[in-house]
MIZA-962838 format. One record per residue: residue number from 1; x negated, y negated, z negated of N, C-alpha, C in turn. Coordinates in Angstrom, 2 decimals. Atoms other than C-alpha are relative to their C-alpha. Layout:
N
+-----+---------+---------+---------+---------+---------+---------+---------+---------+---------+
| pos |    n_px |    n_py |    n_pz |   ca_px |   ca_py |   ca_pz |    c_px |    c_py |    c_pz |
+-----+---------+---------+---------+---------+---------+---------+---------+---------+---------+
| NUM |       X |       Y |       Z |       X |       Y |       Z |       X |       Y |       Z |
...
+-----+---------+---------+---------+---------+---------+---------+---------+---------+---------+
! end
This chain:
69
+-----+---------+---------+---------+---------+---------+---------+---------+---------+---------+
| pos |    n_px |    n_py |    n_pz |   ca_px |   ca_py |   ca_pz |    c_px |    c_py |    c_pz |
+-----+---------+---------+---------+---------+---------+---------+---------+---------+---------+
|   1 |   -0.67 |    0.98 |    0.83 |  -11.14 |   13.85 |    2.08 |    0.20 |    0.61 |   -1.38 |
|   2 |   -0.16 |   -0.44 |    1.38 |  -11.07 |   14.11 |   -1.68 |    1.31 |   -0.58 |   -0.55 |
|   3 |   -1.26 |    0.44 |    0.59 |   -7.69 |   13.93 |   -3.41 |   -0.12 |    0.09 |   -1.51 |
|   4 |    0.05 |    0.03 |    1.46 |   -7.56 |   12.89 |   -7.05 |    1.30 |   -0.59 |   -0.52 |
|   5 |   -1.19 |    0.53 |    0.64 |   -4.78 |   12.04 |   -9.44 |   -0.42 |   -1.01 |   -1.05 |
|   6 |    0.29 |    1.03 |    0.98 |   -4.96 |    8.78 |  -11.37 |    1.30 |   -0.67 |   -0.43 |
|   7 |   -1.15 |    0.76 |    0.47 |   -2.54 |    6.73 |  -13.41 |   -0.32 |   -1.48 |    0.15 |
|   8 |    0.20 |    1.42 |   -0.25 |   -2.18 |    3.11 |  -12.34 |    1.21 |   -0.75 |   -0.54 |
|   9 |   -1.09 |    0.82 |    0.54 |   -0.12 |    0.52 |  -14.23 |    0.43 |   -1.00 |    1.07 |
|  10 |   -0.53 |    0.90 |   -1.03 |    2.05 |   -1.21 |  -11.62 |    1.05 |   -0.96 |   -0.54 |
|  11 |   -1.05 |    0.83 |    0.59 |    4.28 |   -3.06 |  -14.08 |   -0.20 |   -1.49 |    0.30 |
|  12 |    0.26 |    1.41 |   -0.30 |    2.59 |   -6.38 |  -13.25 |   -0.44 |   -0.20 |    1.46 |
|  13 |    0.44 |    0.07 |   -1.40 |    1.88 |   -5.63 |   -9.60 |    0.74 |   -1.11 |    0.74 |
|  14 |   -0.59 |    1.04 |   -0.87 |    2.48 |   -8.48 |   -7.17 |    0.03 |    0.58 |    1.40 |
|  15 |   -0.18 |   -0.65 |   -1.28 |    3.86 |   -6.79 |   -4.09 |    0.11 |   -1.03 |    1.10 |
|  16 |   -0.17 |    0.87 |   -1.16 |    3.54 |   -8.40 |   -0.69 |    0.33 |    0.86 |    1.22 |
|  17 |   -0.47 |   -0.73 |   -1.18 |    5.20 |   -7.36 |    2.53 |   -1.01 |   -0.14 |    1.13 |
|  18 |    0.89 |    0.03 |   -1.16 |    3.19 |   -6.48 |    5.60 |    0.35 |   -1.15 |    0.91 |
|  19 |   -0.24 |    1.10 |   -0.93 |    2.76 |   -9.40 |    7.99 |    0.60 |    0.50 |    1.31 |
|  20 |   -0.57 |   -0.57 |   -1.22 |    3.88 |   -7.02 |   10.75 |    1.44 |    0.47 |   -0.19 |
|  21 |   -1.39 |   -0.37 |    0.25 |    7.26 |   -6.36 |    9.13 |    0.90 |   -1.00 |    0.71 |
|  22 |   -0.90 |    0.88 |   -0.73 |   10.00 |   -7.74 |   11.31 |    1.08 |   -0.57 |   -0.89 |
|  23 |   -1.08 |    0.63 |    0.75 |   12.90 |   -9.88 |   10.20 |    1.19 |    0.90 |   -0.21 |
|  24 |   -1.13 |   -0.90 |    0.10 |   15.28 |   -6.96 |   10.63 |    0.03 |    0.83 |   -1.27 |
|  25 |    0.03 |   -0.72 |    1.26 |   14.15 |   -5.32 |    7.41 |   -0.24 |    1.49 |    0.10 |
|  26 |    0.24 |   -1.44 |   -0.10 |   13.47 |   -1.87 |    8.82 |   -1.49 |    0.27 |    0.15 |
|  27 |    1.39 |   -0.42 |   -0.13 |   10.18 |    0.01 |    8.69 |   -0.98 |   -0.95 |   -0.66 |
|  28 |    0.86 |    0.93 |    0.70 |    8.63 |   -2.33 |    6.13 |   -0.76 |    0.70 |   -1.12 |
|  29 |    0.77 |   -0.48 |    1.14 |    5.88 |   -1.56 |    3.68 |   -0.48 |   -1.21 |   -0.79 |
|  30 |    0.55 |    1.02 |    0.87 |    4.60 |   -3.56 |    0.74 |   -1.27 |    0.55 |   -0.62 |
|  31 |    1.25 |   -0.41 |    0.64 |    1.13 |   -3.47 |   -0.77 |   -0.22 |   -0.86 |   -1.24 |
|  32 |    0.35 |    0.73 |    1.22 |   -0.17 |   -4.49 |   -4.18 |   -1.42 |    0.36 |   -0.40 |
|  33 |    1.34 |   -0.22 |    0.53 |   -3.69 |   -4.91 |   -5.53 |    0.17 |    0.45 |   -1.45 |
|  34 |   -0.16 |   -0.56 |    1.34 |   -3.77 |   -2.68 |   -8.60 |   -1.35 |    0.11 |   -0.71 |
|  35 |    1.31 |    0.00 |    0.65 |   -7.31 |   -3.50 |   -9.68 |   -0.94 |    1.01 |    0.64 |
|  36 |    0.88 |   -1.04 |   -0.52 |   -9.15 |   -0.25 |   -9.05 |    0.53 |    0.67 |    1.25 |
|  37 |   -0.64 |   -0.67 |   -1.12 |   -6.76 |    0.76 |   -6.30 |    0.96 |   -0.94 |    0.71 |
|  38 |   -1.02 |    0.72 |   -0.77 |   -4.30 |   -0.43 |   -3.66 |    1.24 |    0.89 |    0.04 |
|  39 |   -1.26 |   -0.75 |    0.01 |   -0.65 |    0.64 |   -3.96 |    0.84 |   -0.39 |    1.21 |
|  40 |   -0.84 |    0.22 |   -1.18 |    1.74 |    1.01 |   -1.01 |    1.37 |    0.62 |   -0.26 |
|  41 |   -1.36 |   -0.54 |    0.17 |    5.52 |    1.45 |   -1.09 |    0.89 |   -0.45 |    1.14 |
|  42 |   -1.03 |    0.36 |   -0.97 |    8.58 |    1.29 |    1.14 |    0.80 |   -1.16 |   -0.58 |
|  43 |   -0.68 |    1.18 |    0.53 |   10.13 |   -2.15 |    0.75 |    1.50 |    0.20 |   -0.18 |
|  44 |   -1.43 |   -0.28 |    0.14 |   13.62 |   -0.68 |    1.09 |    0.29 |    0.92 |   -1.19 |
|  45 |   -0.16 |   -0.93 |    1.11 |   13.01 |    1.73 |   -1.81 |   -1.01 |   -0.35 |   -1.09 |
|  46 |    1.00 |    0.52 |    0.94 |   11.17 |   -0.31 |   -4.44 |   -0.15 |    0.85 |   -1.26 |
|  47 |    0.11 |   -0.89 |    1.15 |   11.88 |    2.26 |   -7.15 |   -0.44 |    1.40 |    0.40 |
|  48 |    0.40 |   -1.31 |   -0.52 |   10.79 |    5.16 |   -4.95 |   -1.49 |    0.26 |   -0.20 |
|  49 |    1.40 |   -0.39 |    0.16 |    7.40 |    6.81 |   -4.61 |   -0.96 |   -1.08 |    0.49 |
|  50 |    1.06 |    0.95 |   -0.34 |    4.19 |    4.80 |   -4.36 |   -1.24 |    0.81 |    0.34 |
|  51 |    1.29 |   -0.59 |   -0.35 |    1.02 |    5.85 |   -2.57 |   -1.09 |   -0.90 |   -0.56 |
|  52 |    1.08 |    0.78 |    0.58 |   -2.16 |    4.76 |   -4.33 |   -1.31 |    0.47 |    0.63 |
|  53 |    1.27 |   -0.27 |   -0.67 |   -5.49 |    4.53 |   -2.51 |   -1.13 |   -0.66 |   -0.77 |
|  54 |    1.20 |    0.65 |    0.53 |   -8.95 |    3.89 |   -3.89 |   -0.38 |   -1.14 |    0.93 |
|  55 |    0.35 |    1.18 |   -0.80 |  -10.40 |    0.59 |   -2.69 |   -0.80 |    0.37 |    1.24 |
|  56 |    0.82 |   -0.40 |   -1.15 |  -12.96 |    2.28 |   -0.43 |    0.87 |    0.67 |    1.08 |
|  57 |   -0.88 |   -0.68 |   -0.96 |  -10.34 |    4.53 |    1.19 |    0.93 |   -1.00 |    0.68 |
|  58 |   -0.88 |    1.02 |   -0.59 |   -8.04 |    1.53 |    1.73 |   -0.75 |   -0.83 |    1.03 |
|  59 |    0.79 |    0.78 |   -0.96 |  -10.82 |   -0.48 |    3.41 |   -0.25 |    0.79 |    1.28 |
|  60 |    0.20 |   -0.85 |   -1.18 |  -11.56 |    2.45 |    5.72 |    1.28 |    0.08 |    0.83 |
|  61 |   -1.30 |   -0.09 |   -0.67 |   -7.85 |    2.83 |    6.57 |    0.29 |   -1.31 |    0.75 |
|  62 |   -0.31 |    1.29 |   -0.60 |   -7.39 |   -0.91 |    7.23 |   -0.91 |   -0.28 |    1.20 |
|  63 |    0.93 |    0.22 |   -1.11 |  -10.50 |   -1.07 |    9.42 |    0.39 |    0.83 |    1.20 |
|  64 |   -0.40 |   -0.88 |   -1.10 |   -9.30 |    1.88 |   11.50 |    1.26 |   -0.54 |    0.68 |
|  65 |   -1.22 |    0.57 |   -0.57 |   -5.86 |    0.31 |   11.99 |   -0.34 |   -1.23 |    0.84 |
|  66 |    0.38 |    1.20 |   -0.75 |   -7.44 |   -2.99 |   13.08 |   -0.73 |    0.36 |    1.29 |
|  67 |    0.74 |   -0.43 |   -1.19 |   -9.76 |   -1.19 |   15.51 |    0.92 |    0.52 |    1.10 |
|  68 |   -0.90 |   -0.62 |   -0.97 |   -6.83 |    0.55 |   17.20 |    1.07 |   -0.94 |    0.53 |
|  69 |   -1.00 |    0.97 |   -0.51 |   -4.76 |   -2.60 |   17.82 |   -0.41 |   -0.51 |    1.34 |
+-----+---------+---------+---------+---------+---------+---------+---------+---------+---------+
! end
């Protein structure tokens, strides 16, 4: 795996909560399409750290999660 550092402008990001997040509000993540990348954050800490994945890496991750369900 290659790790790189990029700067992504998230000021206009439209965050959406995972469809698997329960109504209780715990263990929720939000994702946003940031153009060249996908951003992920903890919905309970919206000002906290954000993980940013390249589009290819995100597609691989999502496919693996779907395969294991």
